[in-house]
C-alpha positions in Angstrom: 5.6 11.5 14.2 8.9 12.7 13.8 10.4 9.0 13.2 7.7 8.4 10.4 8.6 11.7 8.9 12.2 10.8 9.2 11.6 7.4 7.5 9.7 9.1 4.5 12.4 11.6 4.1 14.9 8.8 4.1 12.8 6.7 1.6 12.3 10.0 -0.8 16.2 10.5 -0.6 16.9 7.0 -1.6 14.3 7.0 -4.5 15.6 10.1 -5.7 19.3 8.6 -5.3 18.2 5.6 -7.6 16.5 7.5 -10.1 19.7 9.5 -10.4 21.8 6.4 -10.9 19.0 4.8 -13.4 18.9 7.7 -15.7 21.7 6.8 -17.9 20.3 3.4 -18.2 16.7 4.8 -19.1 18.2 7.2 -21.4 20.3 4.1 -23.2 17.0 2.1 -23.4 15.0 4.8 -24.7 17.6 6.1 -27.1 18.0 2.4 -28.8 14.5 2.6 -29.8 14.9 6.1 -31.8 15.5 6.0 -35.5 17.1 9.4 -35.5 17.9 12.7 -33.7 20.2 11.4 -31.2 22.6 14.1 -31.4 20.3 17.1 -32.3 17.7 16.2 -29.6 19.5 13.6 -27.1 16.5 14.0 -24.8 13.6 13.2 -27.2 11.2 10.3 -27.0 10.8 8.0 -29.9 7.6 8.6 -32.0 7.2 4.8 -32.5 8.9 1.5 -31.6 11.7 1.2 -33.8 13.6 -2.0 -33.7 15.9 -0.9 -36.6 18.9 0.0 -34.3 18.7 -3.5 -32.8 18.7 -5.1 -36.4 21.7 -3.0 -37.3 23.3 -4.3 -34.0 22.7 -7.8 -34.8 23.8 -7.4 -38.2 27.1 -5.8 -36.6 27.8 -9.2 -35.0 26.6 -8.3 -31.6 25.7 -11.9 -31.2 29.1 -13.2 -31.7 30.2 -10.8 -29.2 27.7 -11.8 -26.6 29.0 -15.3 -26.9 32.4 -14.5 -26.8 31.9 -12.3 -23.5 30.0 -15.3 -21.9 32.6 -17.8 -22.7 35.3 -15.5 -21.2 33.3 -14.4 -18.2 32.0 -17.8 -17.3 35.3 -19.8 -17.5 37.2 -16.8 -15.7 34.4 -16.9 -12.8 34.8 -20.4 -12.4 38.4 -20.6 -12.1 38.6 -17.7 -9.9 36.1 -19.6 -7.4 37.9 -22.8 -8.0 41.2 -21.1 -7.1 39.8 -18.6 -4.2 37.7 -21.1 -2.3 40.7 -23.3 -1.0 42.9 -20.3 -0.4 40.1 -18.7 1.8 39.4 -22.1 3.4 43.2 -22.2 4.4 43.4 -18.9 5.8 40.4 -18.9 7.6 40.4 -22.6 9.3 44.0 -23.7 9.0 46.8 -22.6 11.3 50.5 -22.6 9.5 53.3 -20.3 10.0 53.4 -17.2 7.7 49.7 -17.5 7.1 48.9 -13.9 7.8 52.3 -12.5 5.9 50.9 -14.8 2.8 47.2 -13.4 3.0 48.7 -9.8 3.5 50.8 -10.4 -0.1 47.9 -11.8 -1.9 45.6 -8.8 -0.8 48.3 -6.4 -2.0 46.8 -7.5 -5.4 43.8 -5.0 -4.5 46.5 -2.1 -4.6 48.2 -2.8 -8.1 46.1 -0.9 -11.1 45.5 -3.3 -13.9 47.1 -0.5 -16.6 50.3 -0.7 -14.7 50.9 -4.6 -16.0 49.4 -4.1 -19.6 52.9 -3.8 -21.2 54.7 -6.4 -19.1 51.7 -8.8 -19.6 51.7 -8.0 -23.4 55.3 -8.7 -23.5 55.0 -12.1 -21.8 51.8 -13.3 -23.8 54.1 -12.2 -27.0 56.9 -14.5 -25.8 54.8 -17.5 -24.8 52.9 -17.2 -27.9 49.7 -16.8 -26.0 46.6 -14.6 -27.6 43.0 -13.9 -27.5 41.1 -16.0 -24.9 43.7 -17.3 -22.9 45.7 -14.2 -23.0 42.9 -12.2 -21.1 41.5 -14.9 -18.8 44.9 -15.3 -17.2 45.0 -11.7 -16.0 41.2 -11.6 -15.1 41.8 -14.7 -12.8 44.7 -13.0 -11.2 43.1 -9.7 -10.6 40.0 -11.5 -9.5 41.7 -13.5 -6.8 42.4 -11.0 -4.2 38.8 -9.7 -3.7 37.2 -13.1 -3.7 39.6 -14.8 -1.1 38.9 -11.5 1.1 35.1 -12.2 0.8 35.0 -15.9 1.1 37.5 -16.0 4.1 35.1 -13.5 5.8 32.3 -16.2 5.3 34.3 -18.9 6.1 35.5 -17.6 9.5 31.8 -17.2 10.6 31.0 -21.1 10.0 30.9 -22.9 13.1 34.2 -24.9 13.7 32.4 -27.6 15.1 31.1 -28.7 11.7 34.9 -28.9 10.5 36.1 -30.8 13.4 33.1 -33.3 13.3 34.0 -33.9 9.4 37.4 -34.5 10.4 36.4 -37.3 13.0 34.5 -39.0 10.4 37.7 -39.3 8.5 36.8 -36.5 5.9 39.7 -34.5 4.5 39.9 -30.7 4.0 39.2 -30.5 0.4 36.0 -32.7 0.8 35.0 -30.5 3.9 35.6 -27.5 1.7 33.3 -28.7 -1.2 30.6 -30.7 0.5 30.2 -28.5 3.9 31.6 -25.0 3.6 30.7 -24.2 -0.1 27.0 -25.1 0.3 26.7 -23.0 3.4 28.7 -20.1 1.8 26.4 -20.0 -1.3 25.6 -16.2 -0.3 29.5 -15.4 -0.7 29.9 -17.4 -3.7 27.2 -15.5 -5.3 28.6 -12.3 -4.1 32.1 -13.3 -5.5 30.3 -14.4 -9.0 28.4 -11.4 -9.6 31.4 -9.1 -8.7 33.7 -10.8 -10.8 31.3 -11.3 -13.7 30.2 -7.6 -13.6 34.0 -6.6 -13.9 34.8 -8.9 -16.4 31.9 -8.4 -18.5 32.6 -4.8 -19.0 36.4 -4.8 -18.8 37.9 -3.3 -22.0 41.8 -2.5 -21.8 42.9 -6.0 -21.2 40.6 -7.1 -24.0 41.6 -4.3 -26.5 45.2 -5.0 -26.1 45.4 -8.9 -26.1 42.6 -9.9 -28.5 43.9 -9.7 -32.0 41.0 -11.8 -33.6 38.0 -9.8 -34.7 36.0 -13.3 -34.1 37.0 -13.5 -30.6 36.2 -9.7 -29.7 34.2 -9.1 -26.3 31.4 -6.6 -26.2 33.4 -4.0 -25.2 35.5 -4.1 -28.1 32.6 -4.9 -30.5 30.6 -1.8 -29.6 33.8 0.2 -30.3 33.6 -1.4 -34.1 30.1 0.8 -34.4 32.2 3.7 -34.4 33.4 4.8 -37.9 36.0 7.0 -38.7 33.7 9.7 -40.0 30.3 8.1 -39.0 29.3 6.7 -35.8 26.1 4.8 -35.5 24.9 5.7 -32.0 21.5 3.9 -32.3 23.5 0.5 -32.8 25.8 1.4 -30.1 23.2 2.2 -27.7 21.1 -1.0 -28.7 24.2 -2.9 -28.2 24.5 -1.6 -24.8 21.1 -2.3 -24.0 21.6 -6.0 -25.2 24.9 -6.1 -22.9 23.1 -4.8 -19.9 20.5 -7.5 -19.7 22.4 -10.6 -18.8 24.0 -9.0 -15.8 20.7 -7.5 -14.7 18.9 -10.9 -14.8 22.0 -12.5 -12.9 21.7 -9.7 -10.3 18.0 -10.2 -9.7 18.1 -13.9 -9.6 20.9 -13.7 -6.8 20.5 -10.4 -5.0 19.2 -12.2 -1.7 22.5 -14.0 -1.8 24.5 -11.2 -2.5 23.1 -8.9 0.4 23.9 -11.8 2.8 27.2 -12.3 1.2 28.1 -8.6 1.6 27.1 -8.4 5.0 29.1 -11.9 6.1 31.1 -11.0 9.3 29.9 -7.3 9.8 28.1 -8.7 12.9 29.1 -11.5 15.3 
């Protein structure tokens, strides 16, 4: 009886915790359907289903910002996976001098705050004449590599060494072993890396705000700022834009949630 009660209390606690975390999203979605009164009655419910805020957001080029964010996110995530997978494989399966030192050097990237390199990167991009997409994809990849290498390496270590040895005996090289054997097995880890990096890049503001100069290349976070005027802020359009921006990540997570859980628990138990 005590175990059953403890289980119910635990479930109730986690349900309450989930509700607390969901409240901002619920408020955002509800507020996006309200025509007015967001400042005077922020917790009020919409009297009827009103899509005017979504129309205003679409007229404010939210579709363009959505496309720009999709392009930047997809390219950045693909490059991160393409670069971190060989590095993780090398650190997990190959023995070479200085591997621990090199791994530690890469992981120190987790300790560097992104804001600390904004000015040097801006000066570098200005000197090279690089702007907009390329100017932000580079930093996204650089800051995404350390965590990606760490997660993929943890999964690669758990893959039986016999698979690699058998492939080598059949004449396969390390790159072929990586992409035809390790990567299919490591789908949970790859999904985890993809969703982590996509979530960060999709919502990232400082790099995009500093490096993107052309309004036609604005990503969603910058685009949402454009709904704020000097004297008037269209909060309804902002909430509608935020709601639209959340949908792709929620769909991505729901599609790959099983892989993500498996990827996060990789290497936890031997």
